[in-house]
MARLUMLUM-692862 format. One record per residue (C-alpha): x, y, z; residue in three letters. Coordinates in steps of 0.5 Angstrom, whole numbers, padded with zeros to 4 digits, always signed. Layout:
% MARLUMLUM-692862
XYZALA...
***
This chain:
% MARLUMLUM-692862
+0001+0000+0000MET+0003+0007-0002ASN+0003+0012+0003ARG-0002+0017+0000GLU-0007+0010+0000LYS-0005+0009+0007GLU-0006+0016+0010LEU-0012+0016+0007PHE-0015+0009+0010LYS-0013+0011+0017ASN-0015+0017+0016THR-0022+0014+0014ALA-0021+0009+0020ILE-0020+0015+0026VAL-0025+0019+0022GLY-0031+0014+0023ILE-0030+0014+0031GLY-0030+0022+0031LYS-0035+0025+0026ILE-0041+0021+0028SER-0041+0022+0035THR-0038+0030+0033GLN-0044+0031+0029VAL-0049+0029+0034ILE-0045+0034+0039THR-0046+0039+0034PHE-0054+0038+0034PHE-0055+0038+0042LEU-0051+0045+0042LEU-0059+0048+0041PRO-0061+0043+0047VAL-0055+0046+0051TYR-0057+0053+0050THR-0064+0053+0051ALA-0062+0049+0058LEU-0057+0052+0061LEU-0056+0059+0062SER-0051+0064+0060THR-0047+0064+0066GLU-0048+0056+0067GLU-0045+0054+0060TYR-0040+0060+0061GLY-0038+0055+0068ILE-0037+0049+0065VAL-0033+0052+0059ASP-0028+0055+0065LEU-0028+0049+0068LEU-0026+0045+0062ASN-0021+0049+0060THR-0018+0049+0067LEU-0018+0041+0067VAL-0014+0041+0060MET-0009+0046+0063LEU-0007+0042+0069LEU-0007+0035+0065VAL+0000+0037+0060PRO+0002+0039+0067ILE+0001+0033+0071ILE+0003+0028+0065SER+0009+0032+0063PHE+0005+0031+0056GLN+0009+0024+0057ILE+0003+0021+0052GLU+0006+0024+0046GLN+0013+0021+0048ALA+0009+0014+0048ILE+0006+0015+0042PHE+0013+0017+0039ARG+0018+0011+0042TYR+0012+0006+0041LEU+0012+0008+0034VAL+0019+0007+0033GLU+0019+0000+0036ASN+0013-0003+0034ARG+0013-0010+0034GLY+0019-0011+0039ASN+0015-0014+0045LEU+0021-0013+0050CYS+0022-0005+0049GLU+0014-0005+0049GLU+0013-0007+0056LYS+0019-0002+0058LYS+0016+0004+0054ILE+0009+0002+0057ILE+0010+0000+0064SER+0015+0006+0066THR+0009+0010+0063ALA+0004+0008+0066ILE+0008+0007+0073TYR+0010+0014+0073THR+0003+0018+0070VAL+0000+0014+0077ILE+0006+0017+0081ILE+0004+0023+0079GLN-0004+0023+0080ILE-0002+0022+0086ILE+0002+0027+0087ILE-0003+0032+0084TYR-0008+0028+0088THR-0004+0031+0095MET-0003+0038+0092VAL-0010+0039+0090PHE-0013+0037+0097PHE-0008+0041+0101ILE-0011+0047+0097PHE-0018+0046+0096SER-0020+0049+0103ASN-0018+0055+0100PHE-0022+0054+0093ILE-0029+0057+0095ASN-0032+0053+0088ASN-0038+0049+0088GLN-0035+0046+0083TYR-0028+0044+0086LYS-0028+0037+0086GLU-0028+0036+0078PHE-0021+0040+0078LEU-0019+0033+0081LEU-0023+0027+0078ILE-0024+0030+0071ASN-0017+0031+0071VAL-0015+0025+0073ILE-0020+0021+0068ALA-0017+0026+0062CYS-0010+0024+0064THR-0011+0017+0064LEU-0016+0016+0057SER-0011+0020+0053SER-0005+0016+0055VAL-0009+0010+0054MET-0011+0012+0047LEU-0004+0014+0045GLN-0001+0007+0048ILE-0006+0004+0043THR-0005+0009+0037ARG+0003+0008+0039GLY+0001+0000+0038LEU-0002+0001+0032GLY-0009-0001+0033SER-0012+0006+0029ASN-0019+0001+0031VAL-0019+0002+0037LYS-0016+0008+0037TYR-0022+0010+0034SER-0027+0007+0038ILE-0024+0009+0044GLY-0025+0016+0042ASN-0032+0014+0039PHE-0033+0012+0047ILE-0032+0018+0050ILE-0036+0022+0045ALA-0043+0018+0045SER-0042+0016+0053SER-0041+0025+0054THR-0047+0026+0049ILE-0052+0020+0053ILE-0049+0022+0060PHE-0051+0030+0058ASN-0058+0029+0055ILE-0060+0024+0062LEU-0057+0029+0067PHE-0059+0036+0064ILE-0065+0034+0060VAL-0068+0029+0064ILE-0065+0030+0072PHE-0064+0038+0070LYS-0057+0037+0074PHE-0055+0043+0069GLY-0047+0045+0070ALA-0046+0039+0075TYR-0048+0034+0070GLY-0045+0036+0064MET-0038+0036+0068LEU-0040+0029+0071MET-0042+0026+0065ALA-0034+0028+0061ASN-0031+0024+0068PHE-0036+0017+0066ILE-0034+0018+0058ALA-0027+0019+0060ASN-0027+0013+0065THR-0030+0008+0061LEU-0026+0010+0055CYS-0020+0008+0060VAL-0023+0001+0062ILE-0024+0000+0054TYR-0017+0001+0052VAL-0014-0002+0058PHE-0019-0009+0057LEU-0019-0009+0050VAL-0011-0008+0049ASP-0010-0013+0055LYS-0005-0008+0057LEU-0005-0011+0063TYR+0000-0017+0059LYS+0005-0010+0058TYR+0005-0007+0065ILE+0011-0010+0070SER+0014-0007+0076PHE+0020-0010+0073LYS+0021-0007+0066GLU+0019+0000+0070PHE+0027+0002+0067LYS+0030+0010+0068LYS+0034+0010+0062VAL+0027+0010+0059VAL+0023+0014+0063LEU+0029+0019+0061LYS+0028+0019+0055LYS+0020+0019+0055LEU+0021+0026+0059TRP+0027+0029+0054LYS+0022+0029+0049PHE+0015+0031+0053SER+0017+0036+0058ILE+0019+0041+0052PRO+0012+0040+0049LEU+0009+0043+0056ILE+0011+0050+0055PRO+0008+0049+0048ASN+0002+0046+0051THR+0002+0051+0057ILE+0002+0057+0050SER-0004+0053+0046TRP-0008+0053+0053TRP-0006+0061+0054ILE-0009+0062+0046PHE-0016+0059+0049ASN-0016+0060+0056ALA-0013+0067+0056SER-0020+0069+0052ASP-0024+0066+0057ARG-0021+0069+0063ILE-0020+0076+0061ILE-0027+0075+0058VAL-0030+0074+0064THR-0026+0078+0069SER-0027+0083+0065ILE-0035+0082+0062MET-0037+0076+0066GLY-0039+0069+0065SER-0045+0070+0061GLY-0040+0074+0056ALA-0036+0068+0056ASN-0042+0063+0055GLY-0043+0067+0049ILE-0036+0067+0047LEU-0036+0058+0048ALA-0043+0058+0044ALA-0038+0061+0038ALA-0032+0057+0039GLN-0037+0050+0038LYS-0037+0052+0031PHE-0029+0053+0030SER-0029+0047+0035ASN-0032+0042+0030VAL-0027+0045+0025TYR-0022+0043+0029ALA-0025+0037+0031THR-0025+0034+0023ILE-0018+0036+0022PHE-0017+0033+0028GLY-0018+0026+0025ILE-0013+0028+0019VAL-0007+0030+0024ASN-0008+0023+0028VAL-0006+0020+0022THR-0001+0026+0019TRP+0003+0026+0025THR+0004+0018+0024GLU+0006+0018+0016THR+0011+0024+0018ALA+0014+0019+0024THR+0014+0014+0019LEU+0017+0017+0012TYR+0021+0023+0015VAL+0027+0020+0012ASN+0025+0018+0006ASP+0029+0021+0000LYS+0023+0024-0003ASP+0020+0027+0003ARG+0020+0034+0001ASP+0016+0033-0006ALA+0012+0027-0001PHE+0010+0033+0005PHE+0009+0038+0000SER+0003+0034-0004LYS+0000+0033+0002MET+0000+0039+0006ILE-0002+0042+0000ASN-0007+0037-0001ILE-0009+0038+0006ILE-0009+0045+0006MET-0014+0046+0000ARG-0019+0041+0003LEU-0019+0045+0009PHE-0019+0052+0007ILE-0025+0049+0002ALA-0029+0047+0009LEU-0027+0054+0012CYS-0031+0057+0007ILE-0037+0053+0006GLY-0038+0053+0014ILE-0037+0062+0014ILE-0042+0061+0008ALA-0047+0056+0011PHE-0047+0060+0018MET-0052+0065+0017PRO-0057+0060+0015PHE-0055+0055+0021VAL-0054+0060+0026PHE-0061+0061+0028PRO-0063+0053+0028ILE-0058+0052+0032MET-0057+0058+0037VAL-0062+0060+0042ASN-0063+0068+0041GLU-0060+0069+0048ASN-0053+0067+0045PHE-0054+0071+0039GLY-0047+0075+0039GLU-0044+0069+0038ALA-0045+0070+0030TYR-0041+0075+0029TYR-0034+0072+0033GLN-0035+0066+0029ILE-0032+0067+0022PRO-0026+0070+0026ILE-0025+0064+0029LEU-0026+0059+0024ILE-0021+0063+0020LEU-0017+0063+0026ALA-0017+0055+0027SER-0016+0054+0019CYS-0008+0058+0020CYS-0008+0053+0026ASN-0008+0047+0021VAL-0002+0049+0018MET+0001+0050+0025VAL-0001+0042+0026SER+0002+0040+0020LEU+0009+0043+0020LEU+0009+0042+0028SER+0008+0034+0026ALA+0015+0034+0022ILE+0019+0037+0029TYR+0015+0031+0033ILE+0017+0026+0027ALA+0025+0030+0028LYS+0024+0029+0035LYS+0025+0036+0036ASP+0020+0039+0041THR+0024+0045+0043LYS+0022+0048+0036ALA+0015+0046+0037ILE+0015+0050+0044ALA+0020+0056+0042LYS+0015+0059+0038SER+0009+0059+0041SER+0011+0063+0047TYR+0011+0069+0043ILE+0005+0068+0040SER+0001+0067+0047ALA+0004+0073+0050ILE+0001+0077+0044LEU-0005+0074+0045ASN-0006+0077+0052ILE-0003+0083+0050ILE-0008+0084+0044ILE-0014+0081+0048ASN-0013+0087+0055ILE-0012+0092+0049ALA-0018+0092+0046LEU-0023+0089+0050ILE-0025+0095+0053LYS-0026+0098+0046PHE-0029+0092+0042ILE-0031+0087+0047GLY-0032+0080+0045LEU-0028+0082+0038TYR-0022+0082+0043ALA-0022+0075+0044ALA-0023+0073+0037SER-0018+0077+0034ILE-0013+0076+0039SER-0014+0069+0038THR-0013+0069+0030PHE-0007+0074+0030ALA-0004+0069+0035SER-0005+0062+0030TYR-0003+0067+0024PHE+0004+0069+0027ILE+0006+0062+0029ILE+0004+0060+0023MET+0009+0064+0019LEU+0014+0063+0024ASN+0014+0055+0023ARG+0013+0055+0016TYR+0020+0059+0016LYS+0023+0055+0021ASP+0021+0048+0018ILE+0025+0049+0012LYS+0032+0046+0016LYS+0028+0040+0015TYR+0024+0040+0010VAL+0024+0044+0004SER+0016+0046+0002LEU+0013+0048-0004LYS+0006+0051-0003MET+0002+0052-0009ASP+0002+0060-0008ASN-0004+0061-0014LYS-0009+0057-0009MET-0007+0061-0003LEU-0008+0067-0008LEU-0015+0065-0010ILE-0017+0062-0004ALA-0015+0069+0000GLY-0020+0073-0006ILE-0026+0068-0004ILE-0025+0069+0004ILE-0026+0076+0003LEU-0031+0076-0001LEU-0035+0071+0003ILE-0033+0075+0009LEU-0036+0081+0006ILE-0043+0077+0005ILE-0043+0074+0012TYR-0043+0081+0015TYR-0048+0084+0010ILE-0053+0079+0012ASN-0057+0079+0007ASN-0062+0073+0004PHE-0060+0073-0003ILE-0053+0075-0002LEU-0052+0068+0003ASN-0055+0064-0002LEU-0050+0067-0007ILE-0045+0067-0002GLY-0047+0058-0001VAL-0046+0057-0009ILE-0039+0061-0008ILE-0037+0056-0003ALA-0040+0050-0007CYS-0036+0052-0013ILE-0030+0053-0010TYR-0030+0047-0006ALA-0031+0043-0012PHE-0026+0046-0017PHE-0020+0047-0012SER-0021+0039-0010ASN-0024+0035-0017ARG-0018+0031-0017LYS-0019+0028-0010TYR-0026+0029-0010ILE-0025+0024-0017LYS-0020+0019-0013ILE-0025+0019-0006ILE-0031+0016-0011ILE-0027+0011-0015GLU-0024+0009-0008PHE-0031+0007-0005PHE-0033+0005-0013ARG-0028+0000-0012LYS-0029-0002-0005LYS-0037-0004-0007ILE-0035-0007-0013VAL-0031-0012-0010ASN-0036-0013-0004LYS-0041-0014-0010VAL-0036-0019-0013ALA-0034-0023-0006VAL
***
């Protein structure tokens, strides 16, 4: 199987586990915005954001190192046991230390939901580790199912706790804990990880190797957290939790975009790791990055074009201000697609320090722009600062990555895309029904013609699969 087909196959496998549940989650947005106040929704979003900050700090980002070194040692049972055993015992010790610290400081935390800063951090840390283990062992199917369990369980328990039992914010937080716990149990049992775990296999030399790779990723992760969390914290502090709830609703749409790319990025990172030393890597990486960027630029344009028709259906009128933030946040996510594509090359070369370096300035810039503008333009400050940060880090990494790979971007495609995006944005903010219809037509035409070659390949791929099944 050639590299392109392998990437497509693995992406399809991972995508099955995520897209179906993300679609359901997206269509539950009207339920959340109808049954939760902007304050409750803002509180849940803020607590989840704090969990996402604490998880990489507690785990030292060791799950990323687990994946990288398991990929390198696939089929070597002895090395797999050393890596998994060392990682699992280390994470358990780190969780115990975090629990002790939490109980010491919990008396100083005056919040009715503070216990979720303990149990959700533990559950998310363990589920992340388990998922990267199964992915590192080469089982994208189990990885996909694990993600499916998290998403589907979250949906089921959210409906149960919010719609039926009326638990509000408490119910959403509890649903996240249960969903991640179920994922941990599934991966542990289905991969029979108990066969890999032995205290005798704990090796300090392996731990040093894992930490050497993962620890430089912590500042980078914190920087990404700052991108997301600083906006929430600043908005909550200056404009209130209600305004943060509106921002969180707007980010739901860009999160869908990011989730779809996340499916591709999982397999792209693995592909980059496997083929980074090939002789034709420059041509291969350039080809694949241009293909992926074509697809996600078209998706970015399409989401913005359809949003005037989707937003009134999906979002309660109390969150109406979110409409104006969505295009900026989606454009920011589009920039982040390029950032992540380039980051996979750093990971493949085990240069995690370079990933962290370019994040610092962008994170600081995000805070400065947000604070400087929020009193003048309100919520726009949060979305604009996010876009500016992603854009700057994209340029920085594109320039720096040349030390490893000589990329050739399709400048003609980027120029045409830029013109189309500008046109769609003008139509979006005018918000006229006829113009919105024209915008949708333009977006569809652009998506087809910019990706028609790859659409034909995908159709042919599935046609052959169907014909083969019928023949059997």
